[in-house]
LUMMAR-135602 format. One record per residue (C-alpha): residue number from 0; x, y, z. Coordinates in nm, 2 decimals, always signed. Last residue first. Example, Ala and Ser with C-alpha at 12.3 -4.5 7.8 and 13.67 -1.06 7.14 Angstrom:
2
<atom num="1" x="+1.37" y="-0.11" z="+0.71"/>
<atom num="0" x="+1.23" y="-0.45" z="+0.78"/>
! end
This chain:
109
<atom num="108" x="+9.31" y="+12.30" z="+9.92"/>
<atom num="107" x="+9.18" y="+12.23" z="+10.25"/>
<atom num="106" x="+8.97" y="+11.87" z="+10.34"/>
<atom num="105" x="+8.74" y="+11.93" z="+10.62"/>
<atom num="104" x="+8.66" y="+11.68" z="+10.88"/>
<atom num="103" x="+8.38" y="+11.72" z="+11.09"/>
<atom num="102" x="+8.23" y="+11.45" z="+11.28"/>
<atom num="101" x="+7.97" y="+11.61" z="+11.46"/>
<atom num="100" x="+8.05" y="+11.52" z="+11.83"/>
<atom num="99" x="+8.38" y="+11.65" z="+11.88"/>
<atom num="98" x="+8.72" y="+11.50" z="+11.85"/>
<atom num="97" x="+9.04" y="+11.74" z="+11.88"/>
<atom num="96" x="+9.20" y="+11.85" z="+11.56"/>
<atom num="95" x="+9.52" y="+11.79" z="+11.47"/>
<atom num="94" x="+9.71" y="+11.99" z="+11.24"/>
<atom num="93" x="+9.84" y="+11.90" z="+10.90"/>
<atom num="92" x="+9.61" y="+12.21" z="+10.74"/>
<atom num="91" x="+9.30" y="+11.96" z="+10.83"/>
<atom num="90" x="+9.33" y="+11.68" z="+10.58"/>
<atom num="89" x="+9.57" y="+11.83" z="+10.34"/>
<atom num="88" x="+9.58" y="+11.88" z="+9.90"/>
<atom num="87" x="+9.78" y="+11.92" z="+9.68"/>
<atom num="86" x="+9.69" y="+11.99" z="+9.35"/>
<atom num="85" x="+9.81" y="+11.83" z="+9.04"/>
<atom num="84" x="+9.85" y="+12.02" z="+8.70"/>
<atom num="83" x="+9.83" y="+11.76" z="+8.39"/>
<atom num="82" x="+10.14" y="+11.66" z="+8.23"/>
<atom num="81" x="+10.06" y="+11.32" z="+8.38"/>
<atom num="80" x="+10.33" y="+11.01" z="+8.48"/>
<atom num="79" x="+10.25" y="+10.81" z="+8.74"/>
<atom num="78" x="+10.48" y="+10.67" z="+9.00"/>
<atom num="77" x="+10.39" y="+10.35" z="+9.25"/>
<atom num="76" x="+10.70" y="+10.35" z="+9.53"/>
<atom num="75" x="+10.96" y="+10.12" z="+9.69"/>
<atom num="74" x="+11.22" y="+10.24" z="+9.90"/>
<atom num="73" x="+11.58" y="+10.12" z="+10.03"/>
<atom num="72" x="+11.62" y="+9.78" z="+9.84"/>
<atom num="71" x="+11.96" y="+9.64" z="+9.91"/>
<atom num="70" x="+12.18" y="+9.54" z="+9.62"/>
<atom num="69" x="+12.36" y="+9.90" z="+9.58"/>
<atom num="68" x="+12.14" y="+10.12" z="+9.78"/>
<atom num="67" x="+11.83" y="+10.10" z="+9.55"/>
<atom num="66" x="+11.56" y="+10.33" z="+9.52"/>
<atom num="65" x="+11.24" y="+10.11" z="+9.34"/>
<atom num="64" x="+10.94" y="+10.28" z="+9.15"/>
<atom num="63" x="+10.67" y="+10.07" z="+8.96"/>
<atom num="62" x="+10.54" y="+10.28" z="+8.69"/>
<atom num="61" x="+10.22" y="+10.39" z="+8.60"/>
<atom num="60" x="+10.18" y="+10.58" z="+8.25"/>
<atom num="59" x="+9.92" y="+10.82" z="+8.10"/>
<atom num="58" x="+10.25" y="+11.01" z="+7.97"/>
<atom num="57" x="+10.53" y="+10.86" z="+7.93"/>
<atom num="56" x="+10.85" y="+10.86" z="+8.17"/>
<atom num="55" x="+11.28" y="+10.93" z="+8.10"/>
<atom num="54" x="+11.34" y="+11.03" z="+8.44"/>
<atom num="53" x="+11.56" y="+11.32" z="+8.47"/>
<atom num="52" x="+11.73" y="+11.38" z="+8.82"/>
<atom num="51" x="+11.72" y="+11.54" z="+9.12"/>
<atom num="50" x="+11.77" y="+11.35" z="+9.44"/>
<atom num="49" x="+11.63" y="+11.36" z="+9.80"/>
<atom num="48" x="+11.62" y="+11.15" z="+10.06"/>
<atom num="47" x="+11.45" y="+11.23" z="+10.37"/>
<atom num="46" x="+11.54" y="+11.17" z="+10.75"/>
<atom num="45" x="+11.60" y="+11.53" z="+10.83"/>
<atom num="44" x="+11.83" y="+11.60" z="+10.45"/>
<atom num="43" x="+12.01" y="+11.34" z="+10.31"/>
<atom num="42" x="+12.10" y="+11.40" z="+10.00"/>
<atom num="41" x="+12.04" y="+11.13" z="+9.66"/>
<atom num="40" x="+12.33" y="+11.14" z="+9.32"/>
<atom num="39" x="+12.16" y="+10.91" z="+9.10"/>
<atom num="38" x="+12.22" y="+10.55" z="+8.84"/>
<atom num="37" x="+11.92" y="+10.55" z="+8.70"/>
<atom num="36" x="+11.80" y="+10.22" z="+8.55"/>
<atom num="35" x="+11.54" y="+10.17" z="+8.33"/>
<atom num="34" x="+11.27" y="+9.83" z="+8.28"/>
<atom num="33" x="+11.02" y="+9.74" z="+8.05"/>
<atom num="32" x="+10.76" y="+9.53" z="+8.15"/>
<atom num="31" x="+10.53" y="+9.72" z="+7.88"/>
<atom num="30" x="+10.22" y="+9.85" z="+8.05"/>
<atom num="29" x="+10.34" y="+9.83" z="+8.40"/>
<atom num="28" x="+10.71" y="+10.04" z="+8.30"/>
<atom num="27" x="+10.95" y="+9.94" z="+8.53"/>
<atom num="26" x="+11.13" y="+10.21" z="+8.68"/>
<atom num="25" x="+11.47" y="+10.11" z="+8.92"/>
<atom num="24" x="+11.65" y="+10.42" z="+9.07"/>
<atom num="23" x="+12.00" y="+10.33" z="+9.22"/>
<atom num="22" x="+12.26" y="+10.50" z="+9.47"/>
<atom num="21" x="+12.07" y="+10.54" z="+9.79"/>
<atom num="20" x="+12.18" y="+10.62" z="+10.16"/>
<atom num="19" x="+11.98" y="+10.67" z="+10.52"/>
<atom num="18" x="+11.82" y="+10.34" z="+10.49"/>
<atom num="17" x="+11.46" y="+10.27" z="+10.50"/>
<atom num="16" x="+11.38" y="+10.55" z="+10.32"/>
<atom num="15" x="+11.15" y="+10.89" z="+10.38"/>
<atom num="14" x="+11.09" y="+11.03" z="+10.02"/>
<atom num="13" x="+11.18" y="+11.29" z="+9.81"/>
<atom num="12" x="+11.20" y="+11.29" z="+9.43"/>
<atom num="11" x="+11.31" y="+11.61" z="+9.24"/>
<atom num="10" x="+11.26" y="+11.65" z="+8.85"/>
<atom num="9" x="+11.52" y="+11.73" z="+8.57"/>
<atom num="8" x="+11.38" y="+11.89" z="+8.28"/>
<atom num="7" x="+11.32" y="+11.67" z="+7.91"/>
<atom num="6" x="+10.97" y="+11.60" z="+8.02"/>
<atom num="5" x="+10.71" y="+11.37" z="+8.07"/>
<atom num="4" x="+10.60" y="+11.47" z="+8.44"/>
<atom num="3" x="+10.57" y="+11.34" z="+8.79"/>
<atom num="2" x="+10.30" y="+11.22" z="+9.03"/>
<atom num="1" x="+10.43" y="+11.00" z="+9.32"/>
<atom num="0" x="+10.18" y="+10.73" z="+9.48"/>
! end
């Protein structure tokens, strides 16, 4: 799930796509079923596509996200819009930890 804010400034969206090109973002509001289409410019870096664009989102709302390259689906996900501060968490600070007998898995902020 992607977390974005309700704001008029551009926000960055980065993901690993099925194809290496994209042209369009389609958002479907899960509450109202309203669909909005955004023509966007994407850049490719190390298999990630990134776009910086303005999303017309409403706080406390879920959206279905579809990224297209013309008619081909490149990426699908869900967006939640919130204006609260969201912290990112990783498991074991993104490092592999060998198995041991005490099963201690730690989550770090």
